[in-house]
C-alpha positions as CSV (number, residue, x, y, z in Angstrom):
1,M,11.5,14.8,8.7
2,A,14.3,16.8,7.1
3,E,15.7,17.6,10.5
4,I,15.8,14.0,11.6
5,V,17.5,12.9,8.4
6,A,20.1,15.7,8.8
7,S,20.8,14.8,12.4
8,Y,21.8,11.3,11.3
9,R,23.6,12.3,8.1
10,T,27.1,12.2,9.7
11,S,26.7,9.6,12.5
12,A,24.6,7.1,10.6
13,P,24.6,7.8,6.9
14,K,22.9,4.5,5.9
15,L,20.1,5.2,8.3
16,A,19.7,8.8,7.1
17,A,19.5,7.5,3.5
18,W,17.0,4.8,4.4
19,L,14.8,7.3,6.4
20,E,14.8,9.7,3.5
21,E,13.8,7.0,1.0
22,N,11.4,5.0,3.1
23,A,9.8,7.0,5.9
24,P,7.3,8.9,3.6
25,E,6.0,5.5,2.4
26,G,5.6,4.4,6.0
27,L,3.6,7.4,6.9
28,A,1.2,6.8,4.0
29,V,-1.2,5.1,6.3
30,F,-2.3,8.5,7.5
31,T,-3.9,9.1,4.1
32,L,-6.5,6.3,4.8
33,P,-9.9,6.9,6.4
34,E,-9.9,6.7,10.2
35,H,-11.6,3.3,10.4
36,H,-8.9,1.7,8.3
37,R,-6.2,3.4,10.3
38,R,-7.7,2.0,13.5
39,R,-7.6,-1.5,12.0
40,L,-4.0,-1.1,10.8
41,R,-2.9,0.2,14.2
42,T,-3.8,-3.1,15.7
43,S,-1.7,-5.2,13.4
44,N,0.5,-6.4,16.3
45,P,-0.3,-10.1,15.9
46,M,0.7,-10.0,12.3
47,E,3.8,-8.1,13.0
48,R,4.7,-10.4,15.8
49,S,4.4,-13.5,13.6
50,V,6.7,-11.9,11.0
51,Q,9.2,-10.8,13.6
52,Q,9.2,-14.3,15.1
53,E,9.7,-16.0,11.8
54,L,12.6,-13.6,10.8
55,K,14.2,-14.2,14.2
56,R,13.9,-18.0,13.9
57,R,15.5,-17.9,10.5
58,T,18.3,-15.4,11.2
59,V,19.3,-16.8,14.7
60,K,20.4,-20.1,13.0
61,V,22.8,-18.3,10.7
62,R,24.2,-16.1,13.5
63,V,26.9,-14.3,11.5
64,F,26.2,-13.0,8.0
65,P,29.1,-12.5,5.6
66,S,27.6,-9.2,4.3
67,D,24.6,-7.0,4.4
68,D,23.5,-8.4,1.1
69,A,23.4,-11.9,2.5
70,L,21.1,-10.8,5.3
71,L,19.0,-8.9,2.9
72,R,18.6,-11.9,0.6
73,L,17.5,-14.2,3.5
74,V,15.1,-11.7,5.0
75,S,13.6,-10.9,1.6
76,A,13.1,-14.6,0.8
77,V,11.3,-15.0,4.2
78,L,9.1,-12.0,3.6
79,V,8.2,-13.2,0.1
80,E,7.2,-16.6,1.6
81,I,5.0,-14.9,4.1
82,D,3.5,-12.6,1.5
83,E,2.6,-15.5,-0.8
84,K,1.0,-17.3,2.2
85,W,-1.1,-14.3,3.1
86,A,-2.1,-13.6,-0.5
87,S,-3.5,-17.1,-0.9
88,E,-5.6,-16.9,2.3
89,T,-9.3,-16.4,1.9
90,K,-9.8,-14.4,5.2
91,A,-9.4,-10.7,4.7
92,Y,-7.7,-8.8,7.5
93,I,-9.2,-5.5,6.3
94,K,-12.5,-5.1,4.6
95,W,-12.1,-2.1,2.4
96,E,-15.7,-1.2,2.2
97,C,-16.3,1.9,4.4
98,Q,-18.1,1.4,7.6
99,D,-19.0,3.8,10.3
100,A,-17.8,3.0,13.8
């Protein structure tokens, strides 16, 4: 990981900083039991719906005056989606351990 961050340090410093801060959290899935990892690996329908909603909202704006403006819009959309999912009764992952 340190080599990847170092390789981007000069050409893309924002990316290097982001990787250094966020990549370990993104790899945390590997600390879960295998049957949970299998379920998380197949989250494409959820990811697709999030990406489509973000694209729908950002395409209308076209040009953002700053990175902060884009971040505010995307954050608001993600909060909306999170609230919707939190209020649903159907669980995507059942945390009880099962063999299979």
